[in-house]
N, CA, C and O atoms as a GROMACS GRO file, in nm:
protein
  576
    1MET      N    1   0.083  -0.119   0.000
    1MET     CA    2   0.000   0.000   0.000
    1MET      C    3   0.088   0.125   0.000
    1MET      O    4   0.060   0.223  -0.070
    2LYS      N    5   0.194   0.119   0.082
    2LYS     CA    6   0.287   0.232   0.090
    2LYS      C    7   0.354   0.257  -0.045
    2LYS      O    8   0.376   0.372  -0.083
    3ASN      N    9   0.386   0.148  -0.116
    3ASN     CA   10   0.449   0.161  -0.247
    3ASN      C   11   0.356   0.227  -0.348
    3ASN      O   12   0.401   0.301  -0.436
    4ILE      N   13   0.226   0.200  -0.337
    4ILE     CA   14   0.129   0.260  -0.428
    4ILE      C   15   0.126   0.412  -0.409
    4ILE      O   16   0.122   0.487  -0.507
    5TRP      N   17   0.128   0.456  -0.284
    5TRP     CA   18   0.126   0.600  -0.256
    5TRP      C   19   0.255   0.667  -0.305
    5TRP      O   20   0.251   0.777  -0.360
    6ILE      N   21   0.366   0.603  -0.287
    6ILE     CA   22   0.494   0.659  -0.334
    6ILE      C   23   0.493   0.665  -0.486
    6ILE      O   24   0.535   0.765  -0.545
    7LEU      N   25   0.444   0.559  -0.550
    7LEU     CA   26   0.436   0.556  -0.696
    7LEU      C   27   0.342   0.665  -0.748
    7LEU      O   28   0.372   0.731  -0.848
    8ALA      N   29   0.227   0.685  -0.682
    8ALA     CA   30   0.132   0.789  -0.723
    8ALA      C   31   0.193   0.928  -0.707
    8ALA      O   32   0.177   1.013  -0.794
    9ALA      N   33   0.263   0.951  -0.595
    9ALA     CA   34   0.327   1.081  -0.572
    9ALA      C   35   0.436   1.107  -0.675
    9ALA      O   36   0.448   1.218  -0.726
   10LEU      N   37   0.515   1.004  -0.705
   10LEU     CA   38   0.622   1.017  -0.804
   10LEU      C   39   0.565   1.044  -0.943
   10LEU      O   40   0.620   1.126  -1.017
   11THR      N   41   0.455   0.978  -0.977
   11THR     CA   42   0.390   0.999  -1.106
   11THR      C   43   0.336   1.142  -1.116
   11THR      O   44   0.351   1.208  -1.219
   12ALA      N   45   0.273   1.190  -1.010
   12ALA     CA   46   0.220   1.326  -1.009
   12ALA      C   47   0.333   1.428  -1.022
   12ALA      O   48   0.320   1.528  -1.092
   13PHE      N   49   0.444   1.402  -0.955
   13PHE     CA   50   0.559   1.492  -0.962
   13PHE      C   51   0.614   1.496  -1.104
   13PHE      O   52   0.645   1.604  -1.156
   14MET      N   53   0.627   1.380  -1.166
   14MET     CA   54   0.680   1.373  -1.302
   14MET      C   55   0.584   1.437  -1.403
   14MET      O   56   0.628   1.498  -1.501
   15GLU      N   57   0.455   1.424  -1.381
   15GLU     CA   58   0.355   1.488  -1.467
   15GLU      C   59   0.372   1.638  -1.465
   15GLU      O   60   0.363   1.703  -1.569
   16GLY      N   61   0.396   1.694  -1.348
   16GLY     CA   62   0.414   1.839  -1.335
   16GLY      C   63   0.537   1.889  -1.405
   16GLY      O   64   0.542   2.006  -1.446
   17CYS      N   65   0.638   1.806  -1.421
   17CYS     CA   66   0.762   1.846  -1.485
   17CYS      C   67   0.760   1.829  -1.636
   17CYS      O   68   0.845   1.884  -1.706
   18SER      N   69   0.664   1.756  -1.688
   18SER     CA   70   0.662   1.729  -1.831
   18SER      C   71   0.610   1.852  -1.906
   18SER      O   72   0.535   1.933  -1.852
   19THR      N   73   0.651   1.863  -2.031
   19THR     CA   74   0.603   1.972  -2.115
   19THR      C   75   0.503   1.916  -2.216
   19THR      O   76   0.515   1.802  -2.260
   20THR      N   77   0.406   1.997  -2.249
   20THR     CA   78   0.307   1.954  -2.348
   20THR      C   79   0.320   2.042  -2.470
   20THR      O   80   0.350   2.161  -2.460
   21GLN      N   81   0.296   1.984  -2.585
   21GLN     CA   82   0.297   2.058  -2.709
   21GLN      C   83   0.169   2.138  -2.720
   21GLN      O   84   0.060   2.085  -2.701
   22GLN      N   85   0.183   2.265  -2.749
   22GLN     CA   86   0.063   2.346  -2.771
   22GLN      C   87   0.034   2.349  -2.919
   22GLN      O   88   0.118   2.391  -3.000
   23THR      N   89  -0.084   2.304  -2.954
   23THR     CA   90  -0.121   2.300  -3.095
   23THR      C   91  -0.188   2.430  -3.138
   23THR      O   92  -0.203   2.456  -3.258
   24GLU      N   93  -0.226   2.511  -3.043
   24GLU     CA   94  -0.298   2.634  -3.072
   24GLU      C   95  -0.202   2.752  -3.068
   24GLU      O   96  -0.113   2.756  -2.983
   25ASN      N   97  -0.218   2.845  -3.157
   25ASN     CA   98  -0.136   2.966  -3.157
   25ASN      C   99  -0.183   3.056  -3.044
   25ASN      O  100  -0.297   3.102  -3.044
   26THR      N  101  -0.095   3.082  -2.948
   26THR     CA  102  -0.135   3.161  -2.831
   26THR      C  103  -0.109   3.310  -2.850
   26THR      O  104  -0.147   3.390  -2.764
   27LEU      N  105  -0.046   3.348  -2.958
   27LEU     CA  106  -0.020   3.490  -2.981
   27LEU      C  107  -0.148   3.556  -3.030
   27LEU      O  108  -0.212   3.510  -3.125
   28GLU      N  109  -0.183   3.666  -2.965
   28GLU     CA  110  -0.301   3.741  -3.006
   28GLU      C  111  -0.257   3.880  -3.049
   28GLU      O  112  -0.156   3.932  -3.002
   29LYS      N  113  -0.333   3.939  -3.137
   29LYS     CA  114  -0.304   4.076  -3.176
   29LYS      C  115  -0.338   4.168  -3.061
   29LYS      O  116  -0.443   4.156  -2.998
   30ILE      N  117  -0.249   4.261  -3.036
   30ILE     CA  118  -0.270   4.356  -2.928
   30ILE      C  119  -0.282   4.495  -2.990
   30ILE      O  120  -0.208   4.529  -3.083
   31GLY      N  121  -0.375   4.574  -2.939
   31GLY     CA  122  -0.388   4.711  -2.984
   31GLY      C  123  -0.471   4.724  -3.111
   31GLY      O  124  -0.538   4.631  -3.155
   32MET      N  125  -0.462   4.844  -3.168
   32MET     CA  126  -0.539   4.876  -3.287
   32MET      C  127  -0.447   4.938  -3.390
   32MET      O  128  -0.336   4.982  -3.358
   33ALA      N  129  -0.494   4.942  -3.512
   33ALA     CA  130  -0.418   5.008  -3.617
   33ALA      C  131  -0.414   5.158  -3.593
   33ALA      O  132  -0.507   5.215  -3.536
   34ASN      N  133  -0.307   5.222  -3.636
   34ASN     CA  134  -0.294   5.367  -3.627
   34ASN      C  135  -0.400   5.428  -3.718
   34ASN      O  136  -0.398   5.403  -3.839
   35PRO      N  137  -0.494   5.508  -3.665
   35PRO     CA  138  -0.602   5.561  -3.749
   35PRO      C  139  -0.551   5.652  -3.861
   35PRO      O  140  -0.611   5.656  -3.968
   36ALA      N  141  -0.442   5.724  -3.838
   36ALA     CA  142  -0.389   5.812  -3.942
   36ALA      C  143  -0.331   5.729  -4.057
   36ALA      O  144  -0.351   5.762  -4.174
   37SER      N  145  -0.260   5.623  -4.024
   37SER     CA  146  -0.205   5.534  -4.127
   37SER      C  147  -0.317   5.466  -4.204
   37SER      O  148  -0.312   5.453  -4.326
   38GLN      N  149  -0.418   5.422  -4.130
   38GLN     CA  150  -0.532   5.356  -4.191
   38GLN      C  151  -0.604   5.451  -4.288
   38GLN      O  152  -0.645   5.411  -4.397
   39TYR      N  153  -0.620   5.577  -4.247
   39TYR     CA  154  -0.687   5.676  -4.332
   39TYR      C  155  -0.607   5.698  -4.460
   39TYR      O  156  -0.664   5.710  -4.569
   40CYS      N  157  -0.474   5.704  -4.448
   40CYS     CA  158  -0.387   5.721  -4.566
   40CYS      C  159  -0.412   5.610  -4.667
   40CYS      O  160  -0.429   5.636  -4.786
   41VAL      N  161  -0.413   5.487  -4.620
   41VAL     CA  162  -0.434   5.371  -4.707
   41VAL      C  163  -0.574   5.374  -4.768
   41VAL      O  164  -0.591   5.338  -4.885
   42GLU      N  165  -0.674   5.417  -4.691
   42GLU     CA  166  -0.811   5.427  -4.742
   42GLU      C  167  -0.821   5.530  -4.855
   42GLU      O  168  -0.907   5.518  -4.942
   43GLN      N  169  -0.733   5.630  -4.853
   43GLN     CA  170  -0.731   5.732  -4.958
   43GLN      C  171  -0.647   5.689  -5.078
   43GLN      O  172  -0.618   5.769  -5.167
   44LYS      N  173  -0.609   5.561  -5.079
   44LYS     CA  174  -0.527   5.500  -5.183
   44LYS      C  175  -0.386   5.559  -5.184
   44LYS      O  176  -0.318   5.562  -5.287
   45GLY      N  177  -0.342   5.605  -5.066
   45GLY     CA  178  -0.207   5.656  -5.051
   45GLY      C  179  -0.111   5.546  -5.010
   45GLY      O  180  -0.152   5.438  -4.968
   46LYS      N  181   0.017   5.577  -5.024
   46LYS     CA  182   0.121   5.482  -4.981
   46LYS      C  183   0.191   5.543  -4.861
   46LYS      O  184   0.232   5.659  -4.863
   47LEU      N  185   0.204   5.464  -4.757
   47LEU     CA  186   0.261   5.510  -4.632
   47LEU      C  187   0.412   5.492  -4.631
   47LEU      O  188   0.464   5.389  -4.673
   48GLU      N  189   0.481   5.595  -4.583
   48GLU     CA  190   0.627   5.590  -4.568
   48GLU      C  191   0.660   5.636  -4.426
   48GLU      O  192   0.615   5.742  -4.383
   49ILE      N  193   0.738   5.557  -4.355
   49ILE     CA  194   0.782   5.593  -4.220
   49ILE      C  195   0.926   5.642  -4.230
   49ILE      O  196   1.013   5.571  -4.280
   50ARG      N  197   0.949   5.763  -4.181
   50ARG     CA  198   1.084   5.822  -4.184
   50ARG      C  199   1.135   5.838  -4.041
   50ARG      O  200   1.060   5.874  -3.950
   51ASP      N  201   1.264   5.812  -4.024
   51ASP     CA  202   1.330   5.837  -3.895
   51ASP      C  203   1.374   5.982  -3.893
   51ASP      O  204   1.454   6.025  -3.977
   52GLU      N  205   1.323   6.057  -3.797
   52GLU     CA  206   1.359   6.198  -3.782
   52GLU      C  207   1.417   6.221  -3.644
   52GLU      O  208   1.422   6.128  -3.563
   53ALA      N  209   1.460   6.342  -3.615
   53ALA     CA  210   1.525   6.374  -3.488
   53ALA      C  211   1.437   6.342  -3.368
   53ALA      O  212   1.488   6.298  -3.264
   54ASN      N  213   1.307   6.363  -3.380
   54ASN     CA  214   1.215   6.339  -3.268
   54ASN      C  215   1.152   6.201  -3.271
   54ASN      O  216   1.061   6.174  -3.193
   55GLY      N  217   1.199   6.113  -3.358
   55GLY     CA  218   1.142   5.978  -3.367
   55GLY      C  219   1.091   5.951  -3.508
   55GLY      O  220   1.129   6.019  -3.603
   56GLN      N  221   1.007   5.852  -3.519
   56GLN     CA  222   0.954   5.813  -3.649
   56GLN      C  223   0.829   5.893  -3.683
   56GLN      O  224   0.745   5.919  -3.598
   57VAL      N  225   0.820   5.932  -3.810
   57VAL     CA  226   0.706   6.010  -3.859
   57VAL      C  227   0.654   5.942  -3.986
   57VAL      O  228   0.731   5.902  -4.072
   58GLY      N  229   0.522   5.931  -3.994
   58GLY     CA  230   0.460   5.871  -4.112
   58GLY      C  231   0.421   5.976  -4.214
   58GLY      O  232   0.363   6.079  -4.179
   59TYR      N  233   0.452   5.950  -4.339
   59TYR     CA  234   0.413   6.039  -4.448
   59TYR      C  235   0.328   5.960  -4.547
   59TYR      O  236   0.355   5.843  -4.575
   60CYS      N  237   0.226   6.025  -4.598
   60CYS     CA  238   0.135   5.963  -4.692
   60CYS      C  239   0.161   6.019  -4.832
   60CYS      O  240   0.152   6.140  -4.853
   61HIS      N  241   0.193   5.930  -4.926
   61HIS     CA  242   0.211   5.968  -5.066
   61HIS      C  243   0.076   5.947  -5.136
   61HIS      O  244   0.037   5.834  -5.164
   62LEU      N  245   0.007   6.056  -5.163
   62LEU     CA  246  -0.127   6.049  -5.222
   62LEU      C  247  -0.118   6.024  -5.373
   62LEU      O  248  -0.015   6.052  -5.434
   63PRO      N  249  -0.225   5.972  -5.433
   63PRO     CA  250  -0.225   5.943  -5.576
   63PRO      C  251  -0.196   6.065  -5.664
   63PRO      O  252  -0.146   6.050  -5.776
   64ASN      N  253  -0.229   6.187  -5.615
   64ASN     CA  254  -0.205   6.307  -5.695
   64ASN      C  255  -0.060   6.356  -5.685
   64ASN      O  256  -0.027   6.460  -5.741
   65GLY      N  257   0.026   6.280  -5.615
   65GLY     CA  258   0.167   6.316  -5.604
   65GLY      C  259   0.202   6.395  -5.479
   65GLY      O  260   0.320   6.413  -5.448
   66GLN      N  261   0.102   6.440  -5.408
   66GLN     CA  262   0.124   6.519  -5.286
   66GLN      C  263   0.173   6.427  -5.174
   66GLN      O  264   0.126   6.314  -5.159
   67VAL      N  265   0.269   6.477  -5.094
   67VAL     CA  266   0.319   6.404  -4.977
   67VAL      C  267   0.282   6.484  -4.854
   67VAL      O  268   0.320   6.601  -4.840
   68VAL      N  269   0.206   6.420  -4.762
   68VAL     CA  270   0.154   6.489  -4.644
   68VAL      C  271   0.184   6.405  -4.521
   68VAL      O  272   0.176   6.282  -4.525
   69GLU      N  273   0.218   6.472  -4.411
   69GLU     CA  274   0.236   6.401  -4.284
   69GLU      C  275   0.102   6.336  -4.250
   69GLU      O  276  -0.002   6.400  -4.259
   70GLU      N  277   0.105   6.208  -4.212
   70GLU     CA  278  -0.019   6.130  -4.200
   70GLU      C  279  -0.118   6.187  -4.100
   70GLU      O  280  -0.238   6.186  -4.126
   71TRP      N  281  -0.071   6.238  -3.985
   71TRP     CA  282  -0.164   6.292  -3.886
   71TRP      C  283  -0.225   6.424  -3.933
   71TRP      O  284  -0.340   6.453  -3.902
   72ALA      N  285  -0.150   6.505  -4.007
   72ALA     CA  286  -0.205   6.629  -4.061
   72ALA      C  287  -0.316   6.597  -4.162
   72ALA      O  288  -0.420   6.663  -4.164
   73LEU      N  289  -0.293   6.495  -4.243
   73LEU     CA  290  -0.395   6.451  -4.340
   73LEU      C  291  -0.520   6.401  -4.267
   73LEU      O  292  -0.632   6.436  -4.304
   74PHE      N  293  -0.500   6.320  -4.164
   74PHE     CA  294  -0.613   6.264  -4.089
   74PHE      C  295  -0.693   6.375  -4.022
   74PHE      O  296  -0.816   6.375  -4.029
   75ARG      N  297  -0.624   6.469  -3.955
   75ARG     CA  298  -0.694   6.578  -3.884
   75ARG      C  299  -0.772   6.667  -3.982
   75ARG      O  300  -0.880   6.715  -3.949
   76SER      N  301  -0.717   6.688  -4.100
   76SER     CA  302  -0.786   6.774  -4.197
   76SER      C  303  -0.917   6.712  -4.245
   76SER      O  304  -1.005   6.783  -4.293
   77SER      N  305  -0.929   6.582  -4.232
   77SER     CA  306  -1.052   6.515  -4.277
   77SER      C  307  -1.160   6.512  -4.170
   77SER      O  308  -1.275   6.480  -4.200
   78GLN      N  309  -1.125   6.546  -4.048
   78GLN     CA  310  -1.220   6.539  -3.937
   78GLN      C  311  -1.296   6.671  -3.924
   78GLN      O  312  -1.237   6.779  -3.930
   79THR      N  313  -1.427   6.661  -3.906
   79THR     CA  314  -1.505   6.782  -3.883
   79THR      C  315  -1.485   6.826  -3.739
   79THR      O  316  -1.478   6.743  -3.648
   80GLN      N  317  -1.476   6.955  -3.719
   80GLN     CA  318  -1.451   7.008  -3.585
   80GLN      C  319  -1.576   7.074  -3.530
   80GLN      O  320  -1.654   7.136  -3.602
   81CYS      N  321  -1.592   7.058  -3.401
   81CYS     CA  322  -1.702   7.123  -3.330
   81CYS      C  323  -1.677   7.274  -3.331
   81CYS      O  324  -1.564   7.319  -3.313
   82VAL      N  325  -1.782   7.352  -3.351
   82VAL     CA  326  -1.772   7.498  -3.350
   82VAL      C  327  -1.830   7.547  -3.217
   82VAL      O  328  -1.950   7.531  -3.191
   83ALA      N  329  -1.745   7.607  -3.133
   83ALA     CA  330  -1.783   7.644  -2.997
   83ALA      C  331  -1.904   7.738  -2.993
   83ALA      O  332  -1.993   7.721  -2.910
   84GLU      N  333  -1.907   7.837  -3.082
   84GLU     CA  334  -2.018   7.932  -3.082
   84GLU      C  335  -2.150   7.862  -3.113
   84GLU      O  336  -2.254   7.894  -3.054
   85LYS      N  337  -2.145   7.767  -3.204
   85LYS     CA  338  -2.267   7.694  -3.240
   85LYS      C  339  -2.307   7.596  -3.129
   85LYS      O  340  -2.425   7.571  -3.108
   86ALA      N  341  -2.208   7.540  -3.059
   86ALA     CA  342  -2.238   7.449  -2.948
   86ALA      C  343  -2.312   7.523  -2.838
   86ALA      O  344  -2.403   7.467  -2.776
   87LYS      N  345  -2.275   7.649  -2.812
   87LYS     CA  346  -2.341   7.728  -2.708
   87LYS      C  347  -2.488   7.754  -2.740
   87LYS      O  348  -2.569   7.774  -2.649
   88THR      N  349  -2.524   7.753  -2.869
   88THR     CA  350  -2.664   7.776  -2.905
   88THR      C  351  -2.754   7.657  -2.867
   88THR      O  352  -2.876   7.668  -2.871
   89LEU      N  353  -2.693   7.546  -2.832
   89LEU     CA  354  -2.771   7.429  -2.789
   89LEU      C  355  -2.833   7.450  -2.651
   89LEU      O  356  -2.935   7.389  -2.619
   90ILE      N  357  -2.771   7.535  -2.570
   90ILE     CA  358  -2.816   7.556  -2.432
   90ILE      C  359  -2.960   7.609  -2.433
   90ILE      O  360  -2.991   7.706  -2.502
   91GLY      N  361  -3.045   7.544  -2.354
   91GLY     CA  362  -3.186   7.583  -2.343
   91GLY      C  363  -3.278   7.502  -2.432
   91GLY      O  364  -3.399   7.500  -2.410
   92GLN      N  365  -3.223   7.435  -2.532
   92GLN     CA  366  -3.307   7.353  -2.620
   92GLN      C  367  -3.336   7.219  -2.552
   92GLN      O  368  -3.258   7.172  -2.469
   93ALA      N  369  -3.447   7.159  -2.587
   93ALA     CA  370  -3.489   7.035  -2.521
   93ALA      C  371  -3.516   6.924  -2.622
   93ALA      O  372  -3.556   6.949  -2.736
   94LYS      N  373  -3.493   6.803  -2.578
   94LYS     CA  374  -3.527   6.681  -2.650
   94LYS      C  375  -3.468   6.675  -2.791
   94LYS      O  376  -3.535   6.633  -2.886
   95LEU      N  377  -3.342   6.716  -2.806
   95LEU     CA  378  -3.275   6.706  -2.935
   95LEU      C  379  -3.215   6.567  -2.951
   95LEU      O  380  -3.168   6.507  -2.854
   96THR      N  381  -3.216   6.516  -3.073
   96THR     CA  382  -3.150   6.388  -3.101
   96THR      C  383  -3.001   6.414  -3.121
   96THR      O  384  -2.958   6.528  -3.137
   97GLU      N  385  -2.923   6.307  -3.119
   97GLU     CA  386  -2.779   6.322  -3.142
   97GLU      C  387  -2.752   6.379  -3.281
   97GLU      O  388  -2.660   6.459  -3.298
   98ASP      N  389  -2.829   6.338  -3.379
   98ASP     CA  390  -2.811   6.390  -3.515
   98ASP      C  391  -2.839   6.540  -3.522
   98ASP      O  392  -2.769   6.613  -3.592
   99GLN      N  393  -2.940   6.586  -3.449
   99GLN     CA  394  -2.969   6.729  -3.446
   99GLN      C  395  -2.856   6.806  -3.378
   99GLN      O  396  -2.817   6.913  -3.424
  100ILE      N  397  -2.803   6.750  -3.269
  100ILE     CA  398  -2.691   6.815  -3.198
  100ILE      C  399  -2.569   6.822  -3.288
  100ILE      O  400  -2.499   6.923  -3.291
  101LYS      N  401  -2.542   6.714  -3.363
  101LYS     CA  402  -2.428   6.713  -3.456
  101LYS      C  403  -2.446   6.820  -3.564
  101LYS      O  404  -2.351   6.890  -3.598
  102ALA      N  405  -2.566   6.830  -3.617
  102ALA     CA  406  -2.592   6.927  -3.724
  102ALA      C  407  -2.574   7.070  -3.676
  102ALA      O  408  -2.519   7.153  -3.748
  103ILE      N  409  -2.619   7.099  -3.555
  103ILE     CA  410  -2.609   7.235  -3.502
  103ILE      C  411  -2.465   7.270  -3.467
  103ILE      O  412  -2.416   7.377  -3.502
  104SER      N  413  -2.396   7.179  -3.397
  104SER     CA  414  -2.261   7.209  -3.347
  104SER      C  415  -2.151   7.177  -3.448
  104SER      O  416  -2.036   7.216  -3.427
  105GLN      N  417  -2.185   7.107  -3.554
  105GLN     CA  418  -2.092   7.059  -3.656
  105GLN      C  419  -1.991   6.960  -3.599
  105GLN      O  420  -1.886   6.938  -3.658
  106ALA      N  421  -2.024   6.899  -3.485
  106ALA     CA  422  -1.938   6.799  -3.424
  106ALA      C  423  -1.961   6.664  -3.490
  106ALA      O  424  -2.067   6.637  -3.546
  107GLN      N  425  -1.861   6.580  -3.482
  107GLN     CA  426  -1.873   6.445  -3.536
  107GLN      C  427  -1.918   6.347  -3.428
  107GLN      O  428  -1.981   6.246  -3.459
  108ILE      N  429  -1.886   6.377  -3.302
  108ILE     CA  430  -1.919   6.290  -3.190
  108ILE      C  431  -1.996   6.370  -3.086
  108ILE      O  432  -1.962   6.484  -3.057
  109VAL      N  433  -2.100   6.308  -3.029
  109VAL     CA  434  -2.178   6.372  -2.922
  109VAL      C  435  -2.160   6.290  -2.795
  109VAL      O  436  -2.177   6.168  -2.795
  110ARG      N  437  -2.124   6.359  -2.687
  110ARG     CA  438  -2.115   6.294  -2.556
  110ARG      C  439  -2.222   6.354  -2.469
  110ARG      O  440  -2.213   6.469  -2.428
  111LEU      N  441  -2.327   6.274  -2.440
  111LEU     CA  442  -2.437   6.319  -2.355
  111LEU      C  443  -2.409   6.279  -2.211
  111LEU      O  444  -2.382   6.162  -2.183
  112VAL      N  445  -2.415   6.377  -2.119
  112VAL     CA  446  -2.390   6.349  -1.978
  112VAL      C  447  -2.499   6.410  -1.892
  112VAL      O  448  -2.571   6.500  -1.936
  113LYS      N  449  -2.510   6.360  -1.770
  113LYS     CA  450  -2.604   6.414  -1.672
  113LYS      C  451  -2.529   6.512  -1.583
  113LYS      O  452  -2.406   6.502  -1.573
  114PRO      N  453  -2.598   6.605  -1.517
  114PRO     CA  454  -2.530   6.699  -1.428
  114PRO      C  455  -2.451   6.623  -1.320
  114PRO      O  456  -2.504   6.532  -1.256
  115GLY      N  457  -2.326   6.663  -1.302
  115GLY     CA  458  -2.242   6.602  -1.200
  115GLY      C  459  -2.178   6.470  -1.240
  115GLY      O  460  -2.100   6.413  -1.163
  116GLN      N  461  -2.209   6.421  -1.359
  116GLN     CA  462  -2.151   6.294  -1.405
  116GLN      C  463  -2.003   6.315  -1.439
  116GLN      O  464  -1.970   6.408  -1.512
  117PRO      N  465  -1.914   6.230  -1.387
  117PRO     CA  466  -1.772   6.246  -1.420
  117PRO      C  467  -1.745   6.210  -1.565
  117PRO      O  468  -1.803   6.116  -1.620
  118VAL      N  469  -1.655   6.286  -1.627
  118VAL     CA  470  -1.616   6.260  -1.766
  118VAL      C  471  -1.464   6.272  -1.776
  118VAL      O  472  -1.400   6.333  -1.691
  119THR      N  473  -1.409   6.212  -1.878
  119THR     CA  474  -1.265   6.223  -1.901
  119THR      C  475  -1.232   6.366  -1.944
  119THR      O  476  -1.317   6.437  -1.998
  120MET      N  477  -1.108   6.406  -1.920
  120MET     CA  478  -1.067   6.542  -1.953
  120MET      C  479  -0.994   6.551  -2.087
  120MET      O  480  -0.938   6.656  -2.119
  121ASP      N  481  -0.993   6.444  -2.165
  121ASP     CA  482  -0.925   6.450  -2.294
  121ASP      C  483  -1.003   6.541  -2.388
  121ASP      O  484  -1.126   6.536  -2.395
  122TYR      N  485  -0.931   6.624  -2.461
  122TYR     CA  486  -0.994   6.719  -2.552
  122TYR      C  487  -0.993   6.662  -2.693
  122TYR      O  488  -0.888   6.622  -2.744
  123ARG      N  489  -1.109   6.658  -2.754
  123ARG     CA  490  -1.121   6.610  -2.891
  123ARG      C  491  -1.196   6.714  -2.971
  123ARG      O  492  -1.311   6.747  -2.940
  124VAL      N  493  -1.133   6.767  -3.073
  124VAL     CA  494  -1.190   6.877  -3.151
  124VAL      C  495  -1.319   6.838  -3.223
  124VAL      O  496  -1.401   6.924  -3.254
  125GLU      N  497  -1.337   6.711  -3.248
  125GLU     CA  498  -1.455   6.667  -3.323
  125GLU      C  499  -1.572   6.629  -3.233
  125GLU      O  500  -1.674   6.578  -3.282
  126ARG      N  501  -1.560   6.654  -3.101
  126ARG     CA  502  -1.665   6.611  -3.007
  126ARG      C  503  -1.729   6.730  -2.938
  126ARG      O  504  -1.663   6.830  -2.909
  127VAL      N  505  -1.860   6.719  -2.912
  127VAL     CA  506  -1.932   6.815  -2.830
  127VAL      C  507  -1.982   6.739  -2.707
  127VAL      O  508  -2.040   6.631  -2.719
  128THR      N  509  -1.960   6.798  -2.590
  128THR     CA  510  -2.009   6.740  -2.466
  128THR      C  511  -2.131   6.819  -2.423
  128THR      O  512  -2.123   6.941  -2.403
  129VAL      N  513  -2.244   6.750  -2.408
  129VAL     CA  514  -2.371   6.814  -2.378
  129VAL      C  515  -2.424   6.761  -2.245
  129VAL      O  516  -2.439   6.641  -2.226
  130THR      N  517  -2.452   6.854  -2.152
  130THR     CA  518  -2.510   6.817  -2.023
  130THR      C  519  -2.660   6.839  -2.032
  130THR      O  520  -2.707   6.949  -2.061
  131VAL      N  521  -2.735   6.731  -2.006
  131VAL     CA  522  -2.881   6.734  -2.020
  131VAL      C  523  -2.946   6.712  -1.884
  131VAL      O  524  -2.910   6.620  -1.810
  132ASN      N  525  -3.044   6.798  -1.852
  132ASN     CA  526  -3.122   6.782  -1.730
  132ASN      C  527  -3.211   6.659  -1.748
  132ASN      O  528  -3.293   6.656  -1.840
  133PRO      N  529  -3.196   6.556  -1.663
  133PRO     CA  530  -3.274   6.434  -1.683
  133PRO      C  531  -3.424   6.450  -1.660
  133PRO      O  532  -3.502   6.367  -1.705
  134ILE      N  533  -3.464   6.556  -1.591
  134ILE     CA  534  -3.606   6.574  -1.561
  134ILE      C  535  -3.682   6.628  -1.682
  134ILE      O  536  -3.784   6.571  -1.722
  135ASN      N  537  -3.632   6.736  -1.741
  135ASN     CA  538  -3.705   6.797  -1.853
  135ASN      C  539  -3.634   6.781  -1.989
  135ASN      O  540  -3.680   6.834  -2.089
  136GLN      N  541  -3.521   6.707  -1.991
  136GLN     CA  542  -3.444   6.682  -2.114
  136GLN      C  543  -3.391   6.809  -2.179
  136GLN      O  544  -3.364   6.811  -2.299
  137LYS      N  545  -3.376   6.916  -2.100
  137LYS     CA  546  -3.326   7.043  -2.151
  137LYS      C  547  -3.174   7.047  -2.138
  137LYS      O  548  -3.118   7.004  -2.038
  138ILE      N  549  -3.108   7.099  -2.241
  138ILE     CA  550  -2.962   7.111  -2.239
  138ILE      C  551  -2.925   7.229  -2.150
  138ILE      O  552  -2.969   7.342  -2.172
  139ILE      N  553  -2.842   7.201  -2.048
  139ILE     CA  554  -2.802   7.307  -1.956
  139ILE      C  555  -2.657   7.349  -1.975
  139ILE      O  556  -2.614   7.452  -1.921
  140GLN      N  557  -2.580   7.271  -2.052
  140GLN     CA  558  -2.442   7.307  -2.080
  140GLN      C  559  -2.398   7.235  -2.206
  140GLN      O  560  -2.435   7.119  -2.229
  141ALA      N  561  -2.319   7.303  -2.289
  141ALA     CA  562  -2.266   7.243  -2.411
  141ALA      C  563  -2.132   7.305  -2.441
  141ALA      O  564  -2.117   7.428  -2.441
  142ALA      N  565  -2.033   7.220  -2.467
  142ALA     CA  566  -1.898   7.270  -2.496
  142ALA      C  567  -1.827   7.173  -2.589
  142ALA      O  568  -1.847   7.052  -2.582
  143CYS      N  569  -1.745   7.227  -2.676
  143CYS     CA  570  -1.664   7.143  -2.764
  143CYS      C  571  -1.555   7.076  -2.682
  143CYS      O  572  -1.508   7.129  -2.582
  144GLY      N  573  -1.517   6.960  -2.727
  144GLY     CA  574  -1.410   6.887  -2.658
  144GLY      C  575  -1.461   6.760  -2.607
  144GLY      O  576  -1.387   6.684  -2.546
   0.00000   0.00000   0.00000
């Protein structure tokens, strides 16, 4: 009986030391594609990465022969929120996101309740609108 327990313990120990072949690829893609590089390719441009003093910079060679820094090209394609127009939203009630976008010229609408915490990142294409939950009236609107 004692030999059986020793044999079982030895077998368990040896099992723990053995390696198994993994048939499945365990590498997963991490992160996302660079949106500026992706936009360049969508415009049928060719991407070139150059080593410069401050690091690597991507340039997009467009079909018309123009060479543009990829982030400058990407930003130029984004619609920006107009602060003066965003302020005109204040006092209006029950607007849809599409109506808010049309008035403020923003591409993204962030609807929040009074006192709701939000991130402080500034995005030129976004309007942040604070809506009173009781009467659905906009009490604050700002680009970013």
